[in-house]
C-alpha positions, -999 to 999 in steps of 0.1 A, spaced: 70 365 -462 38 384 -478 14 365 -502 6 378 -533 -23 401 -534 -44 419 -560 -40 455 -564 -67 481 -578 -67 515 -585 -98 533 -587 -102 568 -604 -66 572 -595 -56 607 -610 -28 632 -598 -27 668 -600 3 685 -582 1 716 -565 15 739 -592 -18 725 -613 7 703 -635 -17 671 -644 7 641 -640 -19 614 -644 -53 613 -659 -79 592 -636 -75 556 -642 -86 522 -632 -62 494 -632 -66 458 -616 -37 437 -611 -41 403 -602 -24 384 -575 13 371 -586 3 389 -620 31 406 -639 20 439 -656 41 462 -676 35 498 -679 47 513 -713 44 546 -727 64 579 -735 81 600 -710 57 620 -690 27 597 -697 24 588 -660 38 555 -654 61 565 -625 33 585 -611 11 554 -610 38 534 -594 45 562 -567 6 562 -559 6 522 -553 38 526 -530 23 555 -513 52 579 -523 21 599 -537 -14 602 -530 -42 603 -556 -63 633 -561 -96 633 -541 -120 602 -550 -89 582 -560 -84 549 -542 -59 522 -539 -67 489 -529 -45 457 -519 -68 427 -517 -100 438 -498 -79 467 -479 -82 503 -489 -46 515 -483 -52 550 -500 -41 569 -470 -19 540 -454 18 557 -454 46 541 -475 63 524 -445 31 505 -438 24 490 -475 52 467 -476 60 478 -513 93 482 -529 103 501 -561 137 507 -575 137 540 -596 154 546 -629 182 562 -610 191 533 -591 193 547 -554 214 518 -542 242 516 -522 274 515 -544 295 498 -521 270 468 -518 261 440 -542 226 438 -554 218 409 -526 231 431 -500 210 462 -512 180 439 -510 191 425 -477 195 460 -464 158 471 -468 147 436 -452 173 442 -423 158 479 -419 123 463 -415 138 439 -387 133 407 -409 153 378 -393 188 366 -407 175 333 -421 149 350 -439 168 378 -453 192 350 -466 165 332 -482 149 362 -499 180 381 -510 205 355 -513 229 375 -490 243 342 -475 265 314 -491 243 285 -503 
C-alpha cells in the first residue's frame, strides 16, 4: 500500500496542438493525505489539471509535477500509481463498485488478500 505523499504542480499549463489553451499555468500544493476540491465552471481546467497529475496529459514546457521529492513530469501513467474516475464513469457495468476497484488492483498484480482489504471484494 502506498503512503500518502505531497503533490506539487509548478507552472503547469496546457495548450493543445490546435492552439486551444486548456489550462493557464498554475502552481498547486496538496499536502500528504489532504483532501482538495477543484471547483469552477465548465472549461476552466479542472479535468485538465487532474489529467496532468495522473499522467494522462503532460504540461506545457516548463511545467513540473512532483510527488513528494520526485519529479514525475515525464513518468508515464502506469508508473505513477494514481487512479481517477471520470464523470462518464468508465466502469464495467456488470461489476459492483468493489469489483471495479478490485479489477484495477488485480491488473496491477496486487495479491488477493490486499485486494480484498482495499476494495472490500471479499466477504467479511
